[in-house]
N, C-alpha and C positions, 0 to 999 in steps of 0.2 A: 684102730684105737676106738674104744667105746666111750661115747660121751654120755654121761649120766645127767639126770635132772639136777642133782646136787652141784655138779660141776658148773652147769649153766647158771644156777642160782648164785653160786659164789662169784663167778665172773661178772654177772650182772650187778651184784651188790658192790663189787669193787669198782666197776665202771661208773655206777651211779654215785658212789662216794666221791670219785674223782670229779665228776660233773658238778656235784654240790660244792666241792672244794674250789673248783674253778669259778663257779658262780659267786661264791663268797669273796674270793680274792678280787674279782672284777668289781663287785659291789663296793668293797673297801677302797679300791683305787678311785672310783667315781666320787665317793664321799670325802676322802682325804686329799685327793689330788697327788698322792705319792705313788711311786712305782712299787714300793715294798712297805711292809708293815713292821718288820723286825730288822735290826741291824745286821744279823747274820746272813740275810739274803743278799746284801751288797755292802760289805764292811767299809770299803773305801768311800763309797758314795755316802754312807751313813756318817762317817767321820767328817767329811766335808760339809754335810748338812748340819751337823751339830755346831760347827764353827760359824756357819752362815746364820743359824738361828740365834746364836749369841750376839753376833754383829747386828742382826735385825732388832733384837730386844734393846741393845745399847743405843741404836739409832732412834728407836721410839722414845727412849728416856730423854735423849738430847733434844729431840723435836718438841717434846712436851715442855722441857725446861725453857727452850727458846721462846715458845709461845707465851709462857708465863712471864718471862723477862720482858717480852715486848709490851705486855700490858703494864708492867711495872714502869718501863721506860716511857710509855705513853702518858702515864700519870705524872711523871717528872716533867715531861715536855709540856703538858697542859698547865702545870704549876708555873713554869717559867714563862709561858705565853701570857698567863693572867697577870703575873708580876710585871712583865714587860708592858702590858697594856696600861696598868696603873701608873708605871713610871713614865710612860709616854704622855699620859694625861697630865701628870704633874709638870713635866717638862714643857708642855705646850700651854697649859692654862694657868700656871703659877709662876710665870717669869716675872722679872723686875718690872717690866712695862705693864704687866697685868695688875700689879699691885698699886699702880697709880689710879686707884679706884676713885671715881668722883664722890662716892658715898663716904670716903675717908675711913675713919676708925671702925665704923659699923660694918662697912664692906670688908675690911681686912679681917675682922673678927669672924665673919662667915667663912672666908677662905681658910682661916685657922681651924675652924671646926671640921671643915671638909678634909683638910690635911690629916687631922688626928683620926678621922674615920677611915681614911685610906691607910694610915699606919696600922690600925687594928686589922683591916682587911688583908694587908700584906702578911701580918703575923699568922692569921688564920690560914691563908693560902699556903704559906711555907710549912705549916703543920699538916699538910695533906697526907692522907693515908691510902694505901692500896691493901685492901683486906684489913688486917690488924697491924700493919707495919707502916712506919713513917718513911716516906720516900725521899725526904730531903735531910735526913739525919745522919748521913755518912754511913758508918758501919754499925751504929746503934739505932736499930729500927724499932725498938720497943718503947722508947720514951720520946715525948714531944720535944723537938730540938729547940724551938724558939719560944721566948717569953718576953712580954712587954710589962715591965714592973710598974708599980704605982708612981714611982718618981721619974718615969720616962726612959729608963735604961732598957736596952735591948740585950737579952741574954741568949747566948747560943751554948747549949749543953751546960748551962749554969754559969757561964763566963761572960762578963761584960764585953761586948764586941768593940766598944769605944774606949776600953781601958788603955791607959798610957803605961801601965806596968809592963816591963819587958818580959817578965815571966808569963803573964797572961797572954801577951802577943805571941810568945813562943808556943804556948799550948794551942792557941787558935790556929797558928800556922801549921802545926802538926795535925790538928783536926781537919784542916782544909785539904790535906793530902791523904785522907783516909780512903781505903779501898775495900771492896767486897767482891772478891773474884768468884766467878761461876764457871764451872767446866762445861763448855758447849761443844766439846769434841775437837778442839784445836790441837790436842796433844799436850795435855797438862803436864808441865815439868817444874821442877824446883831447883833453885840454886842458892846454896848457903842457908837452907831452911826457909827461903822465901819463894813465893810463886813467881815464875818468870811472866811478866806482864803480857807478853805476846802470845802466851800459851793459854790464856783464859780471858774471859770477858769481865770487865769491871762494872758492876751494876750500881756502885755507890755514887751518890751525888751530895757532897756536903753543901748545905744551903747557903753558908756564908760565902761560897764562891759566887753565888748569884747576886747577893745584896751587899757584899763587901764587909771588911772589918779593918780595924786599926785607924790610924790618923795620918794626915799628910804632915809635911815638915812644919807647917805653920799651925798645926793643932786642929785642923778641920777634920771632922769625921769622914771616913770613907764608906760608912754604912748608909744605905739609902733610907732605911727606916728611921735611923737616928737623925739623918739630915731632914727628913720630912717633919719630925717632931720639933727640931730646932727652928725650922722655917716657920712653923706654927707659933712657936714661942715669940719670935720676932714680930709676927703679925699682931699678936695680942698686946704688944707694948704700946704705951701712949704715944711715944715718939718713934716713928718707923725708921729703922736704920737701913736705908737703901743699900749702902755699900756692903754691909755685912750680909744682908739677905742675898745680894747678887753673888757674893762669894759662895754661899751655901748652894744657891741654885746652879751655879756653874759646876761645882763639884758633883751635884746630883746628876747633871746631864752626862758627865764623864762616867759616873757609875752606871747610869742607864745604858750607855753605849757598851760598857763591858758586859752587862747582862745579855745584850744581843749576841755577843760573841759566845757566851755560855749556851745560848739557845742553838747557835750554829753547831756547837760541839755535841749537844744532845741529838741534833739531826744526823750528824755523822755516825754516831753510835747506833741510831735507829736503822740507818742504811746497812751497817755492818750486821745487825740482827737479821735484816731481810735477806742479805746474801747468805748468811749462815743457814737460815731456814731453807732457802732454795737449794743449797749444797746438800743438806740432810735429806731433802725430799728426792733429789736426784740419786743420792747414794742408796736410799731406800728402794728405788726402782731397780737399780743395778743389782743390789743384793737379792731381790726377789727373782730377777732374771737368772742370776747364777744358781739360785736355789732350785728354780724350776728345771734348769738344765741338768743339775746333779741329782736331784731327788724326785722332782715332779714328773708328771706324765701329761701328755697332751690331752686336753679335755675331750676332743672329738674322738681320739683313739680310745680313751677310757670308756666312753659311752658305747662305742662300737664293740669293744671287747665284752662289755657287760651284756649288750643285746645278743651277741653271739653265744656267750656262756648260758644265758637264759634260754635261748633256742635249743642248745644242746641238752640242757637239763630237762626241758619239757619234752623233747623228743625221747629222751631216755625213759621218762615216766610212761610215755605211750607205748614204747617197745616192751616195757615190763608187763603191761596188761596182755600183750599177745604171747609173751613167752610163758607166763604162768597161767595155763588154761585151767578151767574148772575141773575139779576131781570129784569123786563120789562123796568125799567128806563135805564138800560145799553144799550138798543136798540133804545131808543128815541134820536132823534137829535134835 
């Protein structure tokens, strides 16, 4: 069989094209970390890879949401901590014994001014924001939840927290149970059109749960801010009513203790977020490991394949210079 120059040229060009194709494939594997570039090369692995990519993207969304909710939760915890510090100060420094001030009416007046200042501070603290949202407003994060009116009333979402009206109390009770569920990958489910509480995270915190609302059976307010104002009013009177003041202070101490329980609840929710974030991070690693096994290629292997493909391509180019020797046409000008 006679081997012509054209046959050699065609075979060389075909082999050089294969070497270039192999080099390009090896380069793509190094850059992408994938065994293949198109799904037809390995349909089953490509299908599994698509599912894993979807799970990975969903996991990233959940992780981002958890981190954002953690900051929201931290703001709530800081708010309750500040309130608890103020309440502790009032409980320790404004007891009935402390009101037996040797300076008499003048001294009590100074205490009254401090109590009213603490009242305003508590309102400002309860209206804390994370970004543009109020963190202590239950499910209504767009409007400031608390207001201290000129006549000393404390309003939550426009309703007097010390109101004796049963309708107002019913509304306040409903507001105290408000929720704002966030899907964090617990398997969000619904029952009767309502979110199943165990399948989502409740990020809402109605502020009245921290400072109280309503009245006791004898008509004493349960709200800490209202109690501070009424204690200040008693201190401003010419004749100090020790018994009435003691009753308000005792109720204040009980409300302060309840606030500590609320802070504990916030801490429990923070721990849940921590465990959720850890779970998502572990899941992320598992998904990436599965993805690497189904679609990916070992980095060392990919680099070795690329080096070999590059060697083959360079060798092909050198062989080409020896195959196609100079002819008479190369010397014609």
